[in-house]
N, C-alpha and C positions, 0 to 999 in steps of 0.2 A: 554427512549424516550417516548413522550406522557405521562409522569408521572411515567413510570416504565421501567426497562431494558427489561423485557420480551415482553412488548407491542411494544417497539421500534424494537426489533429483528424481531417480526412477521411481522411488517409493511414493513421492508426492504425485508424480505424473500418473501412475497407475491408479491412484486413489481418486482422481478427478474424473467425473463423467465427461463424456465427449462435449456436451453443450457447455458445461461450466468451464471445462478446460479451454474451450474456444473463447469464452468471455474473458478469462484471465490472460490468455495469450494476447487477445486483442488489446486488453488494457496495457500490457507490456509493450506491444508493437505500435499501436496507433494512438499515441497520446499527443494529438495535434491540437494545440491550445489556441483559442482566439484571444489575442491581446486586446485590452480595452482601448488601446490606441494603436492602429496598425503600423504607424510610423515609429514605434518605439525602437530605440537602439539596442544592440546586443548588450547583455549584461554579464555578470560574473567576473570577468577579468578586471574591470575598472576598479573594483573595490580593493584588490591587493596590488594591482599594477604588474603582477607577474605574467609571464608569457606562457601560452599554451603550445606545447611542443608537438602534439599529435600522436596518434597511435603508433606510427612508424618508429618513433623514438623509443618505444617500449618493446619492440617486436624482434630484437636480435636473438639469435639462437643461444647466446650466453645469458640472456635476460629472461623475457617472458614468452619467447617465440619457439620453444622446443615443441617437437611433435608428440613427445611423451612427457608425462608429469613425473619425472624422476630427479628433480633438482634436489640438492642437499639441504637448502634452507627453505625455499619456496618451491612449489610444483614446477614452475617455469613453462607450463603449457597453457598459461592463462589466456593468451591470445587465441589459441585453438578453441578453448571453451567459449570465449566471447564471440567467436566467429561461427560457432556450430550452426549449420544451415537449417535445421528443422526443429530443434527443441527450444523450450523457453530460455535456456541458458544463452542462446545466441540472439535473443530478441533485441537487445540494445544495438548490436551491430547491424541489424536489419532495419532499424528504425528509419533511416534516411531513404532506403530503397522503397519502403512502403509508400512514400510520397509520390512515386511514379505509378502507383496502381490506379486502375479505373475508379475505384471507390474514392481515393484521395482526390483525384482530378474532379470528380463529380461534386465532392464537398466544397472544393475551392471555387468551382463555378457557381455553386449556389450562394456562396458568401461573397463572390465578386472580389477575390483577393489575388487573382492571377495564378500563375503556375505554382503549385504547392512546393515544388523543389527549390523555389527561390523566395517564397513568401515568408517574411519574418513571423507571421502568425503560426506557421507550421514548424519552421526551423528552430524555434525556441525550445521545443521539446523533442524534435526528431533528429537533432544534431547537437554537437557541442557548439553552441551558437555564440561566438565572441567576435569582437570588432577586428578589423583588418590589422590594426596596430598591435593587437594582442596575439597574433598568430605567428608561430615560428615557421621556419622554412619547410618543415615536413608536415605541417598541419593540413588536414583535408576535411572540409565540412561534410563530404560524402562518406566519411567514416561512420557517421551516425552518432549514437551516444557513445563517445569514446571514453578511454580510461579517465581522462581528466575531468569529465563531467561529474564523476563521483569522487575521485581521489584528489581533485584540486589541480590548478595550473602547476606544471612540473618544473618550470624554469629554475627555481631556487632549490629544489630538492632532487632533481633527476640524477645529477652526477654524484651527489653525496649519499643517496639512500642505500646504495649497494656497497659502499666502501667499508673496509674492515672495522673502523672505529664507529660506524654509524649506529645510532640508537633510534628506537621509534620515537622517543620524546624529542630527539634532535630533528628528526624528519618532520614531525608535527610543527616544531618551531619554525622550520623552513617553508611551511605552507601545505604539507600533506594533510588531507582531511582525515581526522581520527574516526573512521567509520565503525570501529569497535565500540564506540560510545553510542548506546541505543538512541539517545535524544538527537545526537548529531546525524546518525544514519536516517532516522525518521524524517528529519527536516529536509535533508538532501532529497530523499525519495519523494516526499510530498510536494516538492516544488513542481514536479511534472505529473505526479500521480494523483494530485488533488488540485493544486493551483497555488500561486504565490503572488503577493503584491510586489515584493522586492525585485523580482526579475521581469515583471510585466506578464507573467504567465497566469492565466486564469481561464478555466473552463466555463463556457456559457451554454445556456440552453440553445442558443442559435446554432452553435457548432453541432450539438447532438441532433437538433432538428434537421440539419443538413446531412446527417448520416454518420456522425462520429459515434462509436460505441459508448455505452454507459461506463463510467469509471468505477472500478472496484479495486481495493488495495488492502493487503494485510501484510505487515512488515516481515514477520518471521517466515511466512510461506514464500513470499516473493524473494526474500534473502536466500532461502534454500534453493529456489529455482535458478538463482543467479550465482550461486556459490562457486568460486574458482580457487579455493584454497583448502588445505587440510588443517584441521585444528590439532596439530601435533605439539610435542613438548616445547619446541622452539617458539611456536606461535603463542602458546600460553605464557612462556617466559617474557616475550616481548609485549604482548597486548592483554594478557589475562584470559581467563576461560570465559567463554560466552555462555549465556543461559537463555534458552528459548522462551521460557516463561517471562523473563524480564523483557526480552526483545518484543515479544507479542504484546505484553501489557503496556509498555511504554509507547509502542506503535499506536495502540488504540487511543491512549491519552493525547498523543501529539496530533492524531487525526482530528479528534474533537476540538483541540485547541486551535488548529489551523482553520477548520470549518467555521467555527463560531467567530473567530477573529476576522475572517474575511466577510462573513455575513454582517457583522456589526458595522462595517464601513459602507456608507451609502454608495460609493462608486462601484462597489461589488455587489452589495445586497439588494439593490433596486435597479429596475429597468423601466424608467418612466414611472407610470402610476402603479406598476406591478412589482412584486418581488422578483428577483432573478430566480427563475424556475429551476436552475441547476441545483439549488440547495434543497429542493423539495423531493419527496418520495415519488419517483417517476411512475410507479405502478399504481399509485392511488388515482391517477388520471388516465393513464394509458391502459385501458381495459375495455372489454366489450360494453357498449352502451346501447340499450334498447328502450323503446318507448311503450312496449307492450305491457299488458297487465301482469304477465308472468315473468317479470324481470328477475334476473339472478343477482341477489345481493352478495357482493364480494367483501363488504366492509365487516370487520370484526372489532368489537370494543377492545381497546388497548389501555390497560391500566396506567401505562406510563405516558399516555398522550391525552391529556385533558383538553381536547380541542372541540369546537362546535362540530356537530355532525355535518358532513359534506365538505368541510374545509380540507384542502390538501395538506397533509402533514409534512413537517421537516424530515428529511432523510436521516434517521437516527440510528443507522446500523452500528456505527462506532460508539454512540452514546449507550446503546443497549449493552454492548460488550464491556464498556468501561464501568457501567453500573455493576456488572458481575465481578469485574476485577476489584473494584472498591470493596464490595462485600467480602470477597475472599482474601484479599491481600492488604487492604488498607481500611479496616473496619472503622477506624476513628474518623475517617473522612467520608465514609459511604453515605451517611444520611444527608450531609450537606450537599454532596454532589447530586444525589438522586432528587433532593428537593429542588435544587437549581435546575435540573433537567426538566422536571415537571412544570416548574414555573416558566421555563423557556417555551415549552410546548403550549402552555396555556396562554402565553403572551401573544402567540401567533394570531389569536382571534381578537386581539385588542388594538392592533395598529402598529405602525412602524416604530414609533418612539418606545413603546413598551417592549417590543421584541428586541430592539437594539440594546436596551439596557440589560435585558435578561440574557442576551447573547454574551455581553461583556462579563457578566457575573459567571455564566457557565464556562466561558473561556478561562477565567481566573481559577475556577475550581479544577478544571482539567489540567491546567498548568501546575497547580499544587500537587495533584495526583501524579503527574509525570515526574516531577522532582522526587517525590517520595518513592515511587516505583523504581526509578533509576538508582536511588541510593540504598534501597532495601537489600538486605541479605536474602538469599533464596535457598530453600531446602528441597529435598527430593519429593516431599509430599505436596508442594505447591501446585504442581500440574494436576494432581488428583483433586485438590480442593477447588481449583478454578473450573475444571470440567464438571464437577458435581454442581457448582453454583450456576453455571450456564444452563444446565439442563434441569435444575431444580424447580420445584413448584413456584418459587418466588420469581423466577425469571422466565419460565416457559410461556406464560400468558403474553409476554412481550412479542413472541414470534408470530405475529399476525400478518407480516408483510414479507415480501420476497427478499429485499436487500438485507434485512436483519438476519434472516434465516441463512442466507449465504455466508455471512460473517460467522454465524454460530457453528456451522458444520466445518468451515475452514479452521476455526479455532480448535474444535475438538480434534480434528485430524492432525494439526500441527503440534498440539500438545501431546497427543498419543505418540507421535513420532519422537518427540523429546524424551518421553518415558522409555521408549525402546533404545534410543541412543545412549541414555544414561544407565541402561541395564536394569531398570526398575520393572520392565515388562519384556518378555521374550518376543522375538519375531513371530514365533508360532502363535503365541497368545494374541498378539496384535492382529494376526491374520484371521483369527476366529471372530474378531470384532468387525472385520472389514465389511461383512454383509450388511450390517445395520448402518454403518457409515455410508456405504454405497446407496442404501435405500434413502437415506437423508439427502445425499447428493441428487438422487433421482427425483426427489420431490421438488428440488429447485433447479432442475436441469434446464427448464425453459420457463420464462416468466409467465406466459399465458396459461401454462398448465400447472402452476404452483399449487400445491396441496398442503395447506398448513397443518391439518390434523395428522396426515401421514408423516409429515416432516417431524412434528413434535414426538410422535410415537417412536420413530426410528432413532431420533437423536437421544431420547430418553433411554431406549434400550441399549444403545452404544455406550452412553455414559454410565449406566448401571453396571454393564459388563466390565468397564474399565475400573469402576469403583471397587468391584469385588476382587480385583487383582492387587489392591493396595497392600 
């Protein structure tokens, strides 16, 4: 970003307040998922039959293991970036080591799943967890989230992908995952950063009750924090030019599609007589409760949530963002999506059957938006339009809860970064807006001190300043 991956990461990192940065790094580091059946076998490899060769197979000094990023075609210091010991860029390599921490051991004890370093319930997202038969001679589970978790099992493309006649299309045909495609990248990331049925990965309220941090994810921001390549002329020739607005927008659509798809399935959406609480807005229940006459009311009426007073709402942080996306970038689909989201919230007060059908409808609407946003052409004004919509009068009343507000400030921040990178706003001008963005971050720095009025004021001021630079 801003011409190099390292500068982009530092820009994002300095923009995050300490508390929120901790939340995001925790989401990157500690994604230990409770499987619905603890005896589930490792997944991923069986579908393709290809073998996982391990991080060591990529780490030669003539491949991706250089100390400096001065390679002619790719940087070639990708392993060093992946192994960075303290910044978010190294979070995937540290994922397995997290399982040896006191916090992880305490979570595992509470759940009764044995040592977290050997429990399938944890290894599914803290390592490249595949069967013994799918492991090459250099494969190490202790590598954590290795190259092949995201790029796909390397057996069929490792030797061919650096050969002179190799093409990206050929590598993809041999099994390389095309992460430059926003929908593909979102689905890979969401498997661990939200949950998935196909690999047995699913976050439960039980895991969070045992001490696992709340999950939060935003595709473009997390991609920037993990970026290990330069988008130079060679990259553009091979894979096309990326667009942060498309990546962010598609990420929001895929998150809504994944969330509602899982909720609609009884094996994920229900826990006995109760809904699976993971899907609900944590902070609608986890707040100070008093019985005195001077109780502090934390509830605010939310125009997008037509639910009975006192009911815990669905966590709609991505739904709020996708509503703004639809208004700004896909207006022909906006009303149908917003109507489907209101109907879904309303159905939560009518019973499981109604909410299941409404979830399926909302999932389909989100999928249609994802397809449209992935195929759409993008212009330099799109980021301005989305920022204005997020902070506009039509959307601001939705920011009555902590989770949605976190998504909103991350969105404005990542889209501002895109405008700087594309030369639409100077670094100096962006710096002058930083104060209001930091005030918005400060309002969501800690859930128990969340201040919605201050947040809306700061976000509106930041968005207004950005709009004046258009």
